[in-house]
Jmol script that loads the backbone (N, CA, C; Angstrom):
load data "model"
ATOM      1  N   MET A   1     -38.353   2.408   6.849  1.00  0.00           N
ATOM      2  CA  MET A   1     -38.601   3.642   7.571  1.00  0.00           C
ATOM      3  C   MET A   1     -39.275   4.690   6.688  1.00  0.00           C
ATOM      4  N   THR A   2     -39.555   4.367   5.469  1.00  0.00           N
ATOM      5  CA  THR A   2     -40.139   5.332   4.558  1.00  0.00           C
ATOM      6  C   THR A   2     -41.486   5.847   5.048  1.00  0.00           C
ATOM      7  N   ALA A   3     -42.354   4.971   5.545  1.00  0.00           N
ATOM      8  CA  ALA A   3     -43.664   5.413   6.035  1.00  0.00           C
ATOM      9  C   ALA A   3     -43.499   6.349   7.229  1.00  0.00           C
ATOM     10  N   LEU A   4     -42.608   6.003   8.155  1.00  0.00           N
ATOM     11  CA  LEU A   4     -42.363   6.857   9.314  1.00  0.00           C
ATOM     12  C   LEU A   4     -41.826   8.214   8.875  1.00  0.00           C
ATOM     13  N   GLU A   5     -40.915   8.205   7.941  1.00  0.00           N
ATOM     14  CA  GLU A   5     -40.354   9.452   7.432  1.00  0.00           C
ATOM     15  C   GLU A   5     -41.435  10.319   6.798  1.00  0.00           C
ATOM     16  N   THR A   6     -42.304   9.710   6.011  1.00  0.00           N
ATOM     17  CA  THR A   6     -43.388  10.443   5.359  1.00  0.00           C
ATOM     18  C   THR A   6     -44.350  11.027   6.378  1.00  0.00           C
ATOM     19  N   LEU A   7     -44.781  10.205   7.324  1.00  0.00           N
ATOM     20  CA  LEU A   7     -45.758  10.668   8.309  1.00  0.00           C
ATOM     21  C   LEU A   7     -45.186  11.724   9.239  1.00  0.00           C
ATOM     22  N   SER A   8     -43.979  11.520   9.748  1.00  0.00           N
ATOM     23  CA  SER A   8     -43.412  12.499  10.680  1.00  0.00           C
ATOM     24  C   SER A   8     -43.100  13.811   9.971  1.00  0.00           C
ATOM     25  N   GLY A   9     -42.790  13.754   8.689  1.00  0.00           N
ATOM     26  CA  GLY A   9     -42.531  14.965   7.934  1.00  0.00           C
ATOM     27  C   GLY A   9     -43.757  15.843   7.753  1.00  0.00           C
ATOM     28  N   ARG A  10     -44.933  15.274   7.949  1.00  0.00           N
ATOM     29  CA  ARG A  10     -46.181  16.045   7.801  1.00  0.00           C
ATOM     30  C   ARG A  10     -46.635  16.692   9.100  1.00  0.00           C
ATOM     31  N   LEU A  11     -45.974  16.373  10.198  1.00  0.00           N
ATOM     32  CA  LEU A  11     -46.335  16.969  11.482  1.00  0.00           C
ATOM     33  C   LEU A  11     -45.721  18.352  11.615  1.00  0.00           C
ATOM     34  N   THR A  12     -46.439  19.260  12.230  1.00  0.00           N
ATOM     35  CA  THR A  12     -45.849  20.565  12.503  1.00  0.00           C
ATOM     36  C   THR A  12     -44.840  20.408  13.631  1.00  0.00           C
ATOM     37  N   LEU A  13     -43.905  21.340  13.740  1.00  0.00           N
ATOM     38  CA  LEU A  13     -42.782  21.197  14.653  1.00  0.00           C
ATOM     39  C   LEU A  13     -43.178  20.865  16.088  1.00  0.00           C
ATOM     40  N   PRO A  14     -44.177  21.500  16.682  1.00  0.00           N
ATOM     41  CA  PRO A  14     -44.489  21.134  18.076  1.00  0.00           C
ATOM     42  C   PRO A  14     -44.899  19.674  18.239  1.00  0.00           C
ATOM     43  N   TYR A  15     -45.468  19.085  17.210  1.00  0.00           N
ATOM     44  CA  TYR A  15     -45.927  17.702  17.294  1.00  0.00           C
ATOM     45  C   TYR A  15     -44.897  16.706  16.767  1.00  0.00           C
ATOM     46  N   ARG A  16     -43.843  17.210  16.158  1.00  0.00           N
ATOM     47  CA  ARG A  16     -42.829  16.333  15.588  1.00  0.00           C
ATOM     48  C   ARG A  16     -41.932  15.721  16.661  1.00  0.00           C
ATOM     49  N   ARG A  17     -41.825  16.381  17.816  1.00  0.00           N
ATOM     50  CA  ARG A  17     -40.990  15.856  18.889  1.00  0.00           C
ATOM     51  C   ARG A  17     -41.511  14.474  19.292  1.00  0.00           C
ATOM     52  N   GLY A  18     -40.663  13.520  19.309  1.00  0.00           N
ATOM     53  CA  GLY A  18     -41.057  12.155  19.615  1.00  0.00           C
ATOM     54  C   GLY A  18     -41.311  11.317  18.382  1.00  0.00           C
ATOM     55  N   ALA A  19     -41.449  11.960  17.228  1.00  0.00           N
ATOM     56  CA  ALA A  19     -41.638  11.215  15.984  1.00  0.00           C
ATOM     57  C   ALA A  19     -40.360  11.223  15.146  1.00  0.00           C
ATOM     58  N   GLU A  20     -39.305  11.795  15.698  1.00  0.00           N
ATOM     59  CA  GLU A  20     -38.039  11.839  14.967  1.00  0.00           C
ATOM     60  C   GLU A  20     -37.372  10.475  14.993  1.00  0.00           C
ATOM     61  N   PHE A  21     -36.555  10.224  14.011  1.00  0.00           N
ATOM     62  CA  PHE A  21     -35.840   8.956  13.974  1.00  0.00           C
ATOM     63  C   PHE A  21     -34.501   9.153  13.294  1.00  0.00           C
ATOM     64  N   ALA A  22     -33.608   8.236  13.561  1.00  0.00           N
ATOM     65  CA  ALA A  22     -32.304   8.211  12.914  1.00  0.00           C
ATOM     66  C   ALA A  22     -31.909   6.756  12.754  1.00  0.00           C
ATOM     67  N   ALA A  23     -31.386   6.415  11.613  1.00  0.00           N
ATOM     68  CA  ALA A  23     -30.872   5.059  11.412  1.00  0.00           C
ATOM     69  C   ALA A  23     -29.515   4.965  12.099  1.00  0.00           C
ATOM     70  N   ILE A  24     -29.351   3.948  12.916  1.00  0.00           N
ATOM     71  CA  ILE A  24     -28.090   3.760  13.633  1.00  0.00           C
ATOM     72  C   ILE A  24     -27.224   2.829  12.790  1.00  0.00           C
ATOM     73  N   PRO A  25     -26.031   3.291  12.403  1.00  0.00           N
ATOM     74  CA  PRO A  25     -25.201   2.473  11.521  1.00  0.00           C
ATOM     75  C   PRO A  25     -24.629   1.255  12.244  1.00  0.00           C
ATOM     76  N   LEU A  26     -24.547   0.168  11.502  1.00  0.00           N
ATOM     77  CA  LEU A  26     -23.962  -1.064  12.029  1.00  0.00           C
ATOM     78  C   LEU A  26     -22.500  -1.151  11.626  1.00  0.00           C
ATOM     79  N   GLY A  27     -21.717  -1.768  12.481  1.00  0.00           N
ATOM     80  CA  GLY A  27     -20.314  -2.018  12.175  1.00  0.00           C
ATOM     81  C   GLY A  27     -20.169  -3.303  11.380  1.00  0.00           C
ATOM     82  N   ALA A  28     -18.944  -3.768  11.275  1.00  0.00           N
ATOM     83  CA  ALA A  28     -18.654  -4.986  10.526  1.00  0.00           C
ATOM     84  C   ALA A  28     -19.015  -6.226  11.347  1.00  0.00           C
ATOM     85  N   ASP A  29     -19.413  -7.285  10.653  1.00  0.00           N
ATOM     86  CA  ASP A  29     -19.667  -8.572  11.303  1.00  0.00           C
ATOM     87  C   ASP A  29     -18.325  -9.218  11.625  1.00  0.00           C
ATOM     88  N   ALA A  30     -18.227  -9.790  12.819  1.00  0.00           N
ATOM     89  CA  ALA A  30     -17.017 -10.511  13.207  1.00  0.00           C
ATOM     90  C   ALA A  30     -17.393 -11.609  14.193  1.00  0.00           C
ATOM     91  N   ALA A  31     -17.166 -12.838  13.821  1.00  0.00           N
ATOM     92  CA  ALA A  31     -17.416 -13.993  14.688  1.00  0.00           C
ATOM     93  C   ALA A  31     -18.861 -14.038  15.185  1.00  0.00           C
ATOM     94  N   GLY A  32     -19.809 -13.764  14.301  1.00  0.00           N
ATOM     95  CA  GLY A  32     -21.217 -13.833  14.671  1.00  0.00           C
ATOM     96  C   GLY A  32     -21.724 -12.636  15.452  1.00  0.00           C
ATOM     97  N   VAL A  33     -20.939 -11.579  15.529  1.00  0.00           N
ATOM     98  CA  VAL A  33     -21.315 -10.377  16.280  1.00  0.00           C
ATOM     99  C   VAL A  33     -21.253  -9.178  15.347  1.00  0.00           C
ATOM    100  N   THR A  34     -22.286  -8.333  15.415  1.00  0.00           N
ATOM    101  CA  THR A  34     -22.294  -7.084  14.659  1.00  0.00           C
ATOM    102  C   THR A  34     -22.407  -5.951  15.661  1.00  0.00           C
ATOM    103  N   SER A  35     -21.453  -5.063  15.643  1.00  0.00           N
ATOM    104  CA  SER A  35     -21.486  -3.948  16.593  1.00  0.00           C
ATOM    105  C   SER A  35     -22.230  -2.765  15.992  1.00  0.00           C
ATOM    106  N   PHE A  36     -22.679  -1.876  16.874  1.00  0.00           N
ATOM    107  CA  PHE A  36     -23.253  -0.613  16.437  1.00  0.00           C
ATOM    108  C   PHE A  36     -22.126   0.400  16.371  1.00  0.00           C
ATOM    109  N   GLU A  37     -22.156   1.242  15.356  1.00  0.00           N
ATOM    110  CA  GLU A  37     -21.209   2.344  15.296  1.00  0.00           C
ATOM    111  C   GLU A  37     -21.594   3.359  16.373  1.00  0.00           C
ATOM    112  N   PRO A  38     -20.641   4.117  16.875  1.00  0.00           N
ATOM    113  CA  PRO A  38     -20.991   5.131  17.886  1.00  0.00           C
ATOM    114  C   PRO A  38     -22.024   6.123  17.340  1.00  0.00           C
ATOM    115  N   TYR A  39     -22.944   6.517  18.200  1.00  0.00           N
ATOM    116  CA  TYR A  39     -23.945   7.513  17.831  1.00  0.00           C
ATOM    117  C   TYR A  39     -24.311   8.309  19.071  1.00  0.00           C
ATOM    118  N   ASP A  40     -24.916   9.448  18.856  1.00  0.00           N
ATOM    119  CA  ASP A  40     -25.372  10.254  19.987  1.00  0.00           C
ATOM    120  C   ASP A  40     -26.674  10.942  19.586  1.00  0.00           C
ATOM    121  N   PHE A  41     -27.178  11.749  20.473  1.00  0.00           N
ATOM    122  CA  PHE A  41     -28.437  12.448  20.218  1.00  0.00           C
ATOM    123  C   PHE A  41     -28.191  13.941  20.007  1.00  0.00           C
ATOM    124  N   ALA A  42     -27.055  14.284  19.387  1.00  0.00           N
ATOM    125  CA  ALA A  42     -26.667  15.686  19.221  1.00  0.00           C
ATOM    126  C   ALA A  42     -27.710  16.486  18.439  1.00  0.00           C
ATOM    127  N   GLU A  43     -28.257  15.920  17.377  1.00  0.00           N
ATOM    128  CA  GLU A  43     -29.241  16.656  16.576  1.00  0.00           C
ATOM    129  C   GLU A  43     -30.515  16.898  17.392  1.00  0.00           C
ATOM    130  N   TYR A  44     -30.961  15.897  18.128  1.00  0.00           N
ATOM    131  CA  TYR A  44     -32.143  16.044  18.984  1.00  0.00           C
ATOM    132  C   TYR A  44     -31.869  17.096  20.057  1.00  0.00           C
ATOM    133  N   ARG A  45     -30.688  17.015  20.667  1.00  0.00           N
ATOM    134  CA  ARG A  45     -30.304  17.963  21.720  1.00  0.00           C
ATOM    135  C   ARG A  45     -30.255  19.386  21.173  1.00  0.00           C
ATOM    136  N   ALA A  46     -29.765  19.543  19.946  1.00  0.00           N
ATOM    137  CA  ALA A  46     -29.693  20.877  19.346  1.00  0.00           C
ATOM    138  C   ALA A  46     -31.084  21.452  19.095  1.00  0.00           C
ATOM    139  N   ARG A  47     -32.011  20.604  18.708  1.00  0.00           N
ATOM    140  CA  ARG A  47     -33.362  21.073  18.417  1.00  0.00           C
ATOM    141  C   ARG A  47     -34.187  21.304  19.678  1.00  0.00           C
ATOM    142  N   TRP A  48     -34.079  20.406  20.663  1.00  0.00           N
ATOM    143  CA  TRP A  48     -34.964  20.434  21.818  1.00  0.00           C
ATOM    144  C   TRP A  48     -34.286  20.833  23.121  1.00  0.00           C
ATOM    145  N   GLY A  49     -32.956  20.995  23.122  1.00  0.00           N
ATOM    146  CA  GLY A  49     -32.249  21.460  24.312  1.00  0.00           C
ATOM    147  C   GLY A  49     -32.021  20.398  25.376  1.00  0.00           C
ATOM    148  N   GLN A  50     -32.258  19.135  25.048  1.00  0.00           N
ATOM    149  CA  GLN A  50     -32.020  18.049  25.999  1.00  0.00           C
ATOM    150  C   GLN A  50     -31.960  16.735  25.233  1.00  0.00           C
ATOM    151  N   ASP A  51     -31.450  15.693  25.893  1.00  0.00           N
ATOM    152  CA  ASP A  51     -31.489  14.364  25.301  1.00  0.00           C
ATOM    153  C   ASP A  51     -32.916  13.829  25.381  1.00  0.00           C
ATOM    154  N   PRO A  52     -33.297  12.898  24.516  1.00  0.00           N
ATOM    155  CA  PRO A  52     -34.630  12.303  24.639  1.00  0.00           C
ATOM    156  C   PRO A  52     -34.753  11.590  25.991  1.00  0.00           C
ATOM    157  N   THR A  53     -35.892  11.703  26.615  1.00  0.00           N
ATOM    158  CA  THR A  53     -36.062  11.114  27.944  1.00  0.00           C
ATOM    159  C   THR A  53     -36.233   9.602  27.881  1.00  0.00           C
ATOM    160  N   ALA A  54     -36.777   9.083  26.810  1.00  0.00           N
ATOM    161  CA  ALA A  54     -36.975   7.634  26.679  1.00  0.00           C
ATOM    162  C   ALA A  54     -36.857   7.234  25.216  1.00  0.00           C
ATOM    163  N   PRO A  55     -35.613   7.159  24.691  1.00  0.00           N
ATOM    164  CA  PRO A  55     -35.477   6.775  23.288  1.00  0.00           C
ATOM    165  C   PRO A  55     -36.024   5.375  23.062  1.00  0.00           C
ATOM    166  N   PHE A  56     -36.615   5.178  21.916  1.00  0.00           N
ATOM    167  CA  PHE A  56     -37.220   3.903  21.556  1.00  0.00           C
ATOM    168  C   PHE A  56     -36.556   3.427  20.271  1.00  0.00           C
ATOM    169  N   TYR A  57     -36.198   2.178  20.231  1.00  0.00           N
ATOM    170  CA  TYR A  57     -35.511   1.629  19.072  1.00  0.00           C
ATOM    171  C   TYR A  57     -36.442   0.662  18.347  1.00  0.00           C
ATOM    172  N   VAL A  58     -36.447   0.741  17.021  1.00  0.00           N
ATOM    173  CA  VAL A  58     -37.195  -0.183  16.187  1.00  0.00           C
ATOM    174  C   VAL A  58     -36.167  -0.985  15.407  1.00  0.00           C
ATOM    175  N   ILE A  59     -36.329  -2.289  15.433  1.00  0.00           N
ATOM    176  CA  ILE A  59     -35.390  -3.178  14.753  1.00  0.00           C
ATOM    177  C   ILE A  59     -36.109  -3.777  13.555  1.00  0.00           C
ATOM    178  N   ALA A  60     -35.486  -3.656  12.386  1.00  0.00           N
ATOM    179  CA  ALA A  60     -36.086  -4.169  11.158  1.00  0.00           C
ATOM    180  C   ALA A  60     -35.030  -4.936  10.368  1.00  0.00           C
ATOM    181  N   PRO A  61     -35.284  -6.199  10.063  1.00  0.00           N
ATOM    182  CA  PRO A  61     -34.301  -6.944   9.265  1.00  0.00           C
ATOM    183  C   PRO A  61     -34.191  -6.363   7.863  1.00  0.00           C
ATOM    184  N   ARG A  62     -33.000  -6.427   7.314  1.00  0.00           N
ATOM    185  CA  ARG A  62     -32.761  -5.901   5.962  1.00  0.00           C
ATOM    186  C   ARG A  62     -33.164  -6.891   4.878  1.00  0.00           C
ATOM    187  N   MET A  63     -33.332  -8.166   5.251  1.00  0.00           N
ATOM    188  CA  MET A  63     -33.730  -9.179   4.280  1.00  0.00           C
ATOM    189  C   MET A  63     -34.794 -10.071   4.913  1.00  0.00           C
ATOM    190  N   ASP A  64     -35.543 -10.764   4.085  1.00  0.00           N
ATOM    191  CA  ASP A  64     -36.555 -11.693   4.589  1.00  0.00           C
ATOM    192  C   ASP A  64     -35.871 -12.763   5.448  1.00  0.00           C
ATOM    193  N   VAL A  65     -36.515 -13.144   6.543  1.00  0.00           N
ATOM    194  CA  VAL A  65     -36.007 -14.224   7.391  1.00  0.00           C
ATOM    195  C   VAL A  65     -36.629 -15.501   6.857  1.00  0.00           C
ATOM    196  N   THR A  66     -35.850 -16.286   6.133  1.00  0.00           N
ATOM    197  CA  THR A  66     -36.393 -17.448   5.437  1.00  0.00           C
ATOM    198  C   THR A  66     -36.118 -18.763   6.145  1.00  0.00           C
ATOM    199  N   GLY A  67     -35.140 -18.796   7.025  1.00  0.00           N
ATOM    200  CA  GLY A  67     -34.818 -20.041   7.728  1.00  0.00           C
ATOM    201  C   GLY A  67     -35.486 -20.079   9.086  1.00  0.00           C
ATOM    202  N   ASP A  68     -34.740 -20.521  10.063  1.00  0.00           N
ATOM    203  CA  ASP A  68     -35.241 -20.585  11.435  1.00  0.00           C
ATOM    204  C   ASP A  68     -35.423 -19.189  12.019  1.00  0.00           C
ATOM    205  N   ASP A  69     -36.136 -19.133  13.164  1.00  0.00           N
ATOM    206  CA  ASP A  69     -36.223 -17.871  13.915  1.00  0.00           C
ATOM    207  C   ASP A  69     -34.812 -17.380  14.212  1.00  0.00           C
ATOM    208  N   LEU A  70     -34.660 -16.075  14.270  1.00  0.00           N
ATOM    209  CA  LEU A  70     -33.368 -15.495  14.641  1.00  0.00           C
ATOM    210  C   LEU A  70     -33.454 -14.956  16.056  1.00  0.00           C
ATOM    211  N   LEU A  71     -32.449 -15.225  16.851  1.00  0.00           N
ATOM    212  CA  LEU A  71     -32.380 -14.690  18.202  1.00  0.00           C
ATOM    213  C   LEU A  71     -31.380 -13.548  18.189  1.00  0.00           C
ATOM    214  N   LEU A  72     -31.859 -12.362  18.506  1.00  0.00           N
ATOM    215  CA  LEU A  72     -31.018 -11.168  18.538  1.00  0.00           C
ATOM    216  C   LEU A  72     -30.712 -10.847  19.993  1.00  0.00           C
ATOM    217  N   LYS A  73     -29.455 -10.774  20.333  1.00  0.00           N
ATOM    218  CA  LYS A  73     -29.017 -10.443  21.687  1.00  0.00           C
ATOM    219  C   LYS A  73     -28.330  -9.087  21.632  1.00  0.00           C
ATOM    220  N   ILE A  74     -28.779  -8.164  22.463  1.00  0.00           N
ATOM    221  CA  ILE A  74     -28.229  -6.807  22.465  1.00  0.00           C
ATOM    222  C   ILE A  74     -27.612  -6.532  23.827  1.00  0.00           C
ATOM    223  N   ASP A  75     -26.301  -6.315  23.837  1.00  0.00           N
ATOM    224  CA  ASP A  75     -25.602  -5.891  25.047  1.00  0.00           C
ATOM    225  C   ASP A  75     -25.492  -4.385  24.994  1.00  0.00           C
ATOM    226  N   TYR A  76     -25.879  -3.702  26.056  1.00  0.00           N
ATOM    227  CA  TYR A  76     -25.873  -2.245  26.067  1.00  0.00           C
ATOM    228  C   TYR A  76     -25.644  -1.747  27.486  1.00  0.00           C
ATOM    229  N   THR A  77     -25.386  -0.460  27.595  1.00  0.00           N
ATOM    230  CA  THR A  77     -25.213   0.170  28.900  1.00  0.00           C
ATOM    231  C   THR A  77     -26.243   1.270  29.041  1.00  0.00           C
ATOM    232  N   PHE A  78     -27.063   1.150  30.064  1.00  0.00           N
ATOM    233  CA  PHE A  78     -28.018   2.189  30.439  1.00  0.00           C
ATOM    234  C   PHE A  78     -27.963   2.241  31.955  1.00  0.00           C
ATOM    235  N   GLY A  79     -27.025   3.018  32.465  1.00  0.00           N
ATOM    236  CA  GLY A  79     -26.731   3.015  33.894  1.00  0.00           C
ATOM    237  C   GLY A  79     -25.745   1.907  34.220  1.00  0.00           C
ATOM    238  N   ALA A  80     -26.105   0.676  33.903  1.00  0.00           N
ATOM    239  CA  ALA A  80     -25.241  -0.487  34.118  1.00  0.00           C
ATOM    240  C   ALA A  80     -25.283  -1.349  32.865  1.00  0.00           C
ATOM    241  N   ALA A  81     -24.314  -2.239  32.734  1.00  0.00           N
ATOM    242  CA  ALA A  81     -24.294  -3.149  31.597  1.00  0.00           C
ATOM    243  C   ALA A  81     -25.493  -4.084  31.683  1.00  0.00           C
ATOM    244  N   GLN A  82     -26.212  -4.232  30.568  1.00  0.00           N
ATOM    245  CA  GLN A  82     -27.417  -5.049  30.528  1.00  0.00           C
ATOM    246  C   GLN A  82     -27.475  -5.810  29.208  1.00  0.00           C
ATOM    247  N   THR A  83     -28.350  -6.777  29.138  1.00  0.00           N
ATOM    248  CA  THR A  83     -28.576  -7.543  27.918  1.00  0.00           C
ATOM    249  C   THR A  83     -30.078  -7.663  27.679  1.00  0.00           C
ATOM    250  N   ALA A  84     -30.486  -7.490  26.439  1.00  0.00           N
ATOM    251  CA  ALA A  84     -31.885  -7.696  26.040  1.00  0.00           C
ATOM    252  C   ALA A  84     -31.882  -8.662  24.866  1.00  0.00           C
ATOM    253  N   THR A  85     -32.944  -9.419  24.715  1.00  0.00           N
ATOM    254  CA  THR A  85     -33.045 -10.350  23.590  1.00  0.00           C
ATOM    255  C   THR A  85     -34.359 -10.123  22.844  1.00  0.00           C
ATOM    256  N   LEU A  86     -34.336 -10.459  21.583  1.00  0.00           N
ATOM    257  CA  LEU A  86     -35.514 -10.348  20.736  1.00  0.00           C
ATOM    258  C   LEU A  86     -35.491 -11.514  19.761  1.00  0.00           C
ATOM    259  N   THR A  87     -36.600 -12.208  19.627  1.00  0.00           N
ATOM    260  CA  THR A  87     -36.717 -13.273  18.636  1.00  0.00           C
ATOM    261  C   THR A  87     -37.379 -12.698  17.396  1.00  0.00           C
ATOM    262  N   ILE A  88     -36.710 -12.850  16.270  1.00  0.00           N
ATOM    263  CA  ILE A  88     -37.267 -12.436  14.986  1.00  0.00           C
ATOM    264  C   ILE A  88     -37.797 -13.705  14.335  1.00  0.00           C
ATOM    265  N   PRO A  89     -39.121 -13.836  14.236  1.00  0.00           N
ATOM    266  CA  PRO A  89     -39.707 -15.089  13.736  1.00  0.00           C
ATOM    267  C   PRO A  89     -39.384 -15.337  12.266  1.00  0.00           C
ATOM    268  N   ARG A  90     -39.254 -16.622  11.932  1.00  0.00           N
ATOM    269  CA  ARG A  90     -39.051 -16.960  10.520  1.00  0.00           C
ATOM    270  C   ARG A  90     -40.245 -16.440   9.733  1.00  0.00           C
ATOM    271  N   ALA A  91     -40.049 -16.156   8.497  1.00  0.00           N
ATOM    272  CA  ALA A  91     -41.052 -15.594   7.590  1.00  0.00           C
ATOM    273  C   ALA A  91     -41.293 -14.104   7.835  1.00  0.00           C
ATOM    274  N   THR A  92     -40.461 -13.463   8.676  1.00  0.00           N
ATOM    275  CA  THR A  92     -40.552 -12.008   8.830  1.00  0.00           C
ATOM    276  C   THR A  92     -40.022 -11.365   7.556  1.00  0.00           C
ATOM    277  N   ARG A  93     -40.777 -10.440   7.008  1.00  0.00           N
ATOM    278  CA  ARG A  93     -40.384  -9.777   5.764  1.00  0.00           C
ATOM    279  C   ARG A  93     -39.370  -8.675   6.038  1.00  0.00           C
ATOM    280  N   ALA A  94     -38.509  -8.435   5.089  1.00  0.00           N
ATOM    281  CA  ALA A  94     -37.524  -7.359   5.193  1.00  0.00           C
ATOM    282  C   ALA A  94     -38.240  -6.041   5.462  1.00  0.00           C
ATOM    283  N   GLY A  95     -37.695  -5.250   6.377  1.00  0.00           N
ATOM    284  CA  GLY A  95     -38.251  -3.945   6.681  1.00  0.00           C
ATOM    285  C   GLY A  95     -39.370  -3.948   7.711  1.00  0.00           C
ATOM    286  N   THR A  96     -39.772  -5.120   8.188  1.00  0.00           N
ATOM    287  CA  THR A  96     -40.818  -5.198   9.203  1.00  0.00           C
ATOM    288  C   THR A  96     -40.250  -4.713  10.536  1.00  0.00           C
ATOM    289  N   GLY A  97     -40.851  -3.685  11.100  1.00  0.00           N
ATOM    290  CA  GLY A  97     -40.376  -3.139  12.367  1.00  0.00           C
ATOM    291  C   GLY A  97     -40.800  -4.005  13.545  1.00  0.00           C
ATOM    292  N   LEU A  98     -39.862  -4.286  14.418  1.00  0.00           N
ATOM    293  CA  LEU A  98     -40.127  -5.092  15.611  1.00  0.00           C
ATOM    294  C   LEU A  98     -39.907  -4.240  16.850  1.00  0.00           C
ATOM    295  N   SER A  99     -40.623  -4.591  17.904  1.00  0.00           N
ATOM    296  CA  SER A  99     -40.583  -3.774  19.128  1.00  0.00           C
ATOM    297  C   SER A  99     -39.197  -3.740  19.753  1.00  0.00           C
ATOM    298  N   ASP A 100     -39.008  -2.740  20.522  1.00  0.00           N
ATOM    299  CA  ASP A 100     -37.739  -2.411  21.153  1.00  0.00           C
ATOM    300  C   ASP A 100     -37.523  -3.242  22.417  1.00  0.00           C
ATOM    301  N   PRO A 101     -36.618  -4.243  22.386  1.00  0.00           N
ATOM    302  CA  PRO A 101     -36.404  -5.055  23.580  1.00  0.00           C
ATOM    303  C   PRO A 101     -35.664  -4.285  24.678  1.00  0.00           C
ATOM    304  N   VAL A 102     -34.987  -3.208  24.316  1.00  0.00           N
ATOM    305  CA  VAL A 102     -34.243  -2.424  25.299  1.00  0.00           C
ATOM    306  C   VAL A 102     -35.204  -1.566  26.145  1.00  0.00           C
ATOM    307  N   ALA A 103     -36.293  -1.070  25.536  1.00  0.00           N
ATOM    308  CA  ALA A 103     -37.211  -0.184  26.239  1.00  0.00           C
ATOM    309  C   ALA A 103     -37.822  -0.835  27.469  1.00  0.00           C
ATOM    310  N   VAL A 104     -38.142  -2.110  27.379  1.00  0.00           N
ATOM    311  CA  VAL A 104     -38.784  -2.767  28.516  1.00  0.00           C
ATOM    312  C   VAL A 104     -37.812  -3.034  29.654  1.00  0.00           C
ATOM    313  N   ARG A 105     -36.513  -2.910  29.416  1.00  0.00           N
ATOM    314  CA  ARG A 105     -35.503  -3.182  30.430  1.00  0.00           C
ATOM    315  C   ARG A 105     -35.075  -1.924  31.165  1.00  0.00           C
ATOM    316  N   ARG A 106     -35.473  -0.737  30.701  1.00  0.00           N
ATOM    317  CA  ARG A 106     -34.989   0.514  31.298  1.00  0.00           C
ATOM    318  C   ARG A 106     -35.603   0.757  32.645  1.00  0.00           C
TER     319      ARG A 106
END
end "model"
wireframe off; spacefill off
backbone 0.3
color backbone group
């Protein structure tokens, strides 16, 4: 996220809206499942007076994917309980941002 942080930091405030980001903390791994820690958009709401209308998530592996493709399954609630999937191809380098599988389901 360093490049995003650098670039968004150079935008003036009116243009910074939509370029903000926050790392969402992960919980502990248990039985092949990693949960997300609770998070909200309080900082965004404080700055802009509302929640983001269409939050976008970027998923980046923390380490190189050296074996088989990884299948990421995300269970979430956006109005109703839903599931999105994303395949992270083998040979993906650590820190490579992948598109948001949740955005296309909204």
